[in-house]
MIDREN-719059 format. One record per residue (C-alpha): residue number from 1; x, y, z; residue in three letters. Coordinates in steps of 0.5 Angstrom, whole numbers. Layout:
! residues N
REC num    c1    c2    c3 residu
REC NUM     X     Y     Z    ALA
...
END
This chain:
! residues 180
REC num    c1    c2    c3 residu
REC   1   426   344   353    MET
REC   2   428   346   346    LEU
REC   3   424   349   341    ASP
REC   4   421   345   335    SER
REC   5   422   349   329    THR
REC   6   427   354   328    TYR
REC   7   425   362   327    GLN
REC   8   430   366   324    SER
REC   9   432   372   328    ARG
REC  10   431   379   326    GLU
REC  11   436   383   330    ARG
REC  12   444   382   329    LYS
REC  13   445   382   337    ASN
REC  14   439   378   338    ALA
REC  15   440   373   344    PRO
REC  16   441   366   343    LEU
REC  17   435   362   343    THR
REC  18   435   355   347    SER
REC  19   435   351   340    ILE
REC  20   441   356   337    GLU
REC  21   445   355   344    ARG
REC  22   444   347   343    GLU
REC  23   446   347   336    PHE
REC  24   453   351   338    ILE
REC  25   454   346   344    LEU
REC  26   453   340   339    LEU
REC  27   458   344   334    THR
REC  28   463   348   337    GLN
REC  29   468   342   337    LYS
REC  30   467   341   330    GLY
REC  31   461   338   326    LEU
REC  32   460   330   327    PRO
REC  33   464   326   323    ILE
REC  34   459   322   320    VAL
REC  35   457   321   313    SER
REC  36   451   326   313    ARG
REC  37   453   331   319    PRO
REC  38   447   336   318    TYR
REC  39   442   330   318    ASP
REC  40   445   328   325    HIS
REC  41   444   335   328    LEU
REC  42   437   335   325    ALA
REC  43   435   329   329    GLU
REC  44   439   331   335    LYS
REC  45   435   338   335    LEU
REC  46   428   335   332    LYS
REC  47   429   340   326    LEU
REC  48   429   339   319    SER
REC  49   436   339   315    VAL
REC  50   433   345   312    ALA
REC  51   432   348   318    GLU
REC  52   439   347   321    ILE
REC  53   442   350   314    LEU
REC  54   437   356   315    ALA
REC  55   440   357   322    MET
REC  56   447   356   320    SER
REC  57   446   361   315    GLU
REC  58   442   366   320    ASP
REC  59   448   365   325    LEU
REC  60   453   367   320    LEU
REC  61   449   373   318    GLU
REC  62   449   375   325    ARG
REC  63   456   374   326    GLY
REC  64   455   369   332    VAL
REC  65   459   364   328    ILE
REC  66   464   366   323    ARG
REC  67   465   361   319    ARG
REC  68   464   353   318    ILE
REC  69   470   350   315    ALA
REC  70   475   344   316    ALA
REC  71   481   346   321    VAL
REC  72   487   342   319    PRO
REC  73   492   341   325    ASN
REC  74   498   344   322    HIS
REC  75   502   340   327    TYR
REC  76   500   334   324    ARG
REC  77   501   336   317    ALA
REC  78   508   338   319    GLY
REC  79   508   345   320    TYR
REC  80   511   345   327    THR
REC  81   514   352   327    PHE
REC  82   510   358   328    ASN
REC  83   511   366   329    GLY
REC  84   507   371   331    MET
REC  85   510   377   327    THR
REC  86   509   384   329    VAL
REC  87   510   390   325    TRP
REC  88   510   398   326    ASP
REC  89   506   400   320    VAL
REC  90   504   407   318    GLN
REC  91   496   408   321    ASP
REC  92   493   410   315    ASP
REC  93   495   404   311    VAL
REC  94   495   399   316    VAL
REC  95   488   396   314    LYS
REC  96   490   396   306    GLU
REC  97   497   392   308    TYR
REC  98   494   388   313    GLY
REC  99   489   385   308    ALA
REC 100   495   384   303    LEU
REC 101   499   380   308    ILE
REC 102   492   376   310    GLY
REC 103   492   373   303    ARG
REC 104   499   370   304    LEU
REC 105   498   363   304    PRO
REC 106   503   362   310    PHE
REC 107   499   367   314    VAL
REC 108   493   364   318    SER
REC 109   491   370   321    HIS
REC 110   493   377   321    CYS
REC 111   490   383   325    TYR
REC 112   491   390   327    GLN
REC 113   491   392   335    ARG
REC 114   492   398   338    PRO
REC 115   500   400   340    ARG
REC 116   501   401   347    CYS
REC 117   507   406   347    LEU
REC 118   512   407   349    PRO
REC 119   513   399   351    GLU
REC 120   510   396   345    TRP
REC 121   510   400   338    ASN
REC 122   507   395   334    TYR
REC 123   500   395   330    ASN
REC 124   500   389   325    LEU
REC 125   500   382   327    PHE
REC 126   501   376   323    ALA
REC 127   501   369   325    MET
REC 128   506   365   320    ILE
REC 129   507   357   320    HIS
REC 130   512   353   317    GLY
REC 131   516   347   317    LYS
REC 132   522   349   320    ASN
REC 133   526   355   323    GLU
REC 134   529   357   316    GLN
REC 135   522   357   313    GLN
REC 136   519   362   318    ILE
REC 137   524   367   317    SER
REC 138   524   367   310    GLU
REC 139   516   368   310    TYR
REC 140   518   374   315    ARG
REC 141   523   377   310    THR
REC 142   517   376   305    GLN
REC 143   512   380   309    ILE
REC 144   518   385   311    LYS
REC 145   519   386   303    GLN
REC 146   511   387   302    LEU
REC 147   512   393   308    LEU
REC 148   518   396   306    LYS
REC 149   515   403   304    ASP
REC 150   510   403   310    VAL
REC 151   514   401   316    LEU
REC 152   515   406   321    GLN
REC 153   522   409   322    THR
REC 154   523   411   329    SER
REC 155   528   409   335    GLU
REC 156   524   403   336    HIS
REC 157   525   396   332    LYS
REC 158   520   396   326    SER
REC 159   518   389   327    ASN
REC 160   519   383   331    ASP
REC 161   517   375   331    MET
REC 162   515   372   337    LEU
REC 163   515   364   337    THR
REC 164   512   358   340    SER
REC 165   516   354   345    SER
REC 166   510   350   348    LYS
REC 167   502   349   346    ILE
REC 168   498   351   353    LEU
REC 169   491   352   350    LYS
REC 170   489   351   343    LYS
REC 171   481   352   342    THR
REC 172   477   358   341    GLY
REC 173   471   360   346    LEU
REC 174   467   355   348    ARG
REC 175   460   355   351    LEU
REC 176   458   351   357    GLN
REC 177   452   347   358    ALA
REC 178   447   349   362    ASN
REC 179   447   346   369    LYS
REC 180   439   346   370    ASP
END
């Protein structure tokens, strides 16, 4: 049985309540495509719109959800070429340069990962999207220009680009409904 009111959780790592779990199950594939999605969710969960909004804010603050945003399908928008660029950047500046690269309009996500030496010397990853192979190559060159002073020089390559050949899965983590 779902809670009838929403109470904000105090601790960041507090476990999900049944109402929070139900909210996530209802929204994890996107907000409902109706004229008033928060009203729709409030009706489904037997809460007020104010409680739905408070729960959304609380889940964001606790880090349970990262954001509420429209996510366009870049393939349908004509951006059919992707490349995960990987870079061997000096460790003391990787966060600074990662933030710069992450703000580029053609980068969808950028993150730091540990190196796995000696096989994998890259520590900065940036996913780029373009309309053709030449465009993503030009974007990679732009990133390389930004990083020119901080790329590691060693016996390894300083960067590479992994390109997609087929989409096998395109979703984030999904909660499963309880089978009570």
